[in-house]
C-alpha positions in Angstrom: 2.3 4.5 -4.7 -0.6 6.1 -4.0 -3.9 3.5 -4.1 -6.3 4.6 -6.0 -9.4 5.7 -4.4 -12.0 3.6 -6.4 -10.1 1.0 -5.1 -9.2 1.9 -1.0 -9.6 4.7 1.3 -8.3 5.4 4.9 -9.9 3.5 7.4 -10.1 6.4 10.0 -10.9 9.4 7.6 -11.4 7.8 4.2 -8.5 9.9 2.5 -6.6 8.8 0.2 -3.1 6.2 0.7 0.0 6.1 -0.2 1.7 2.3 -0.5 5.5 2.9 2.1 6.6 -0.6 2.5 6.0 -4.2 1.7 6.1 -8.0 2.3 5.5 -11.1 1.4 3.1 -11.3 4.0 1.5 -7.4 4.3 1.6 -3.3 2.8 2.3 -0.3 4.8 -0.2 2.1 4.3 -0.4 5.8 5.0 -2.4 8.3 4.8 -2.0 11.8 3.0 -4.9 13.2 5.1 -4.4 11.7 8.6 -1.1 11.0 8.6 -2.3 7.5 9.9 0.2 4.0 9.3 -1.2 0.1 9.4 -0.4 -2.5 7.5 -2.9 -4.2 5.5 -3.1 -7.8 3.5 -1.7 -8.3 0.7 -5.1 -8.0 -1.5 -6.1 -5.3 0.6 -7.7 -3.7 -2.2 -9.1 -6.2 -4.5 -6.8 -6.2 -7.2 -6.4 -10.4 -6.4 -2.1 -9.3 -5.4 -1.3 -7.4 -9.4 -1.7 -4.7 -9.8 0.2 -3.4 -5.4 2.1 -5.7 -4.1 4.7 -6.9 -6.6 5.2 -2.9 -8.3 5.8 -2.2 -4.1 8.0 -4.8 -4.2 9.8 -3.3 -7.4 9.4 -0.2 -6.5 11.3 -1.6 -3.2 14.2 -3.7 -5.1 14.9 -0.2 -7.3 15.6 1.2 -4.4 18.5 -1.3 -2.8 15.5 -2.4 0.5 14.3 -5.0 1.6 11.4 -7.3 -0.1 
């Protein structure tokens, strides 16, 4: 799931972030520009944990991955 650029950008190059995984405490993001990967808190994008985190967890469950 891609992060809206207004909500958050790569901490290293200011590029676009893709959320590639999540668990009960963190989300894993990858920059589509520089390829940097790192974990962020579930509310890293100031959405109150209601926009990105649940959507990624649902996506993982539908794909049969761990949530």
